[in-house]
C-alpha positions in Angstrom: -63.1 39.2 -27.1 -66.9 38.6 -26.9 -68.4 35.2 -26.2 -69.4 34.3 -29.8 -65.9 35.0 -31.2 -64.3 33.1 -28.4 -66.6 30.1 -28.8 -66.2 30.0 -32.6 -62.4 30.1 -32.3 -62.3 27.5 -29.6 -64.8 25.3 -31.5 -62.5 25.3 -34.6 -59.4 24.5 -32.5 -61.1 21.7 -30.5 -62.6 20.2 -33.7 -59.2 20.3 -35.4 -57.7 18.6 -32.3 -60.4 15.9 -32.4 -59.9 15.3 -36.1 -56.1 15.1 -35.7 -56.5 12.5 -32.9 -58.9 10.6 -35.1 -56.4 10.7 -38.0 -53.6 9.3 -35.7 -55.9 6.6 -34.3 -57.0 5.8 -37.9 -53.4 5.0 -38.8 -52.7 3.1 -35.5 -55.8 1.0 -35.0 -57.6 -1.6 -37.1 -61.0 0.2 -36.6 -60.6 2.3 -39.7 -64.3 2.3 -40.7 -65.5 3.2 -37.3 -63.1 6.1 -36.9 -63.9 7.3 -40.4 -67.6 7.3 -39.4 -66.8 9.4 -36.3 -64.8 11.8 -38.4 -67.7 12.2 -40.9 -70.1 12.7 -38.1 -67.9 15.4 -36.5 -67.4 17.2 -39.8 -71.2 17.2 -40.4 -71.9 18.5 -37.0 -69.1 21.1 -37.2 -70.7 22.5 -40.4 -74.1 22.5 -38.8 -73.0 24.3 -35.6 -71.1 27.0 -37.6 -74.0 27.5 -39.9 -76.4 27.9 -36.9 -74.0 30.3 -35.3 -73.9 32.4 -38.4 -77.6 32.4 -38.8 -78.1 33.4 -35.2 -75.6 36.3 -35.6 -77.4 37.5 -38.8 -80.8 37.3 -37.0 -79.5 39.3 -34.1 -78.0 42.0 -36.4 -81.2 42.2 -38.4 -83.3 42.5 -35.2 -81.1 45.4 -34.0 -81.1 47.2 -37.3 -84.8 46.9 -38.1 -86.3 47.2 -34.6 -87.2 43.6 -34.2 -88.1 42.5 -37.7 -88.0 38.7 -37.9 -85.6 36.9 -40.1 -86.9 34.2 -42.5 -85.4 31.3 -40.5 -82.4 29.7 -38.9 -81.7 27.2 -41.7 -83.1 24.1 -40.2 -83.7 22.5 -43.6 -80.1 23.2 -44.6 -78.9 21.4 -41.5 -81.2 18.5 -42.0 -80.0 18.1 -45.6 -76.4 18.2 -44.4 -77.1 15.2 -42.1 -78.9 13.5 -44.9 -75.9 14.0 -47.1 -73.8 12.3 -44.4 -76.2 9.4 -44.4 -76.2 9.1 -48.2 -72.4 9.0 -48.0 -72.6 6.2 -45.4 -75.0 4.3 -47.6 -72.9 4.7 -50.7 -69.6 3.8 -49.0 -70.3 1.2 -46.2 -66.8 -0.2 -46.6 -65.3 3.2 -45.7 -67.7 4.6 -43.1 -69.4 2.9 -40.2 -72.9 4.1 -39.3 -72.3 3.6 -35.5 -69.3 5.9 -35.7 -71.3 8.5 -37.6 -74.0 8.4 -35.0 -71.4 8.8 -32.2 -69.6 11.6 -34.0 -72.7 13.8 -34.7 -73.4 15.1 -31.1 -69.7 15.9 -30.3 -69.7 19.4 -31.9 -73.1 20.1 -30.4 -71.8 19.5 -26.8 -68.5 21.4 -27.3 -70.1 24.9 -27.2 -71.5 24.2 -23.7 -68.1 23.2 -22.4 -66.5 26.2 -24.1 -69.1 28.6 -22.5 -68.2 27.1 -19.1 -64.5 27.7 -19.7 -65.3 31.3 -20.9 -67.4 32.0 -17.8 -64.7 30.6 -15.5 -61.8 32.4 -17.3 -63.3 35.8 -18.0 -66.2 36.3 -15.7 -64.9 34.9 -12.5 -62.7 37.9 -11.6 
């Protein structure tokens, strides 16, 4: 299994675990809006990380097939618009989502690939 497939699979699993823990804590604690904001931030970042991984894979395949021809871009505008959509949802439903939770949840899926790469390196490349 190559690094990108391993990272994608582990990212999906860890994000599902985080969201499951957030769902359980949403039922058990009185901080429902804060936890909903974290979940919204994690889902937004999860989409953005998977979109970036897909665009990087396509750019790499295109570079290999066409001897280095550049791709049009990595979809930065799309990722910015996705975060903007999350902010619009926060603005429309302040009684459901907390902006501090959203800001706390956004970077989680961006840090996970670093930890996953460390695990991959330790697990597969150490022997």
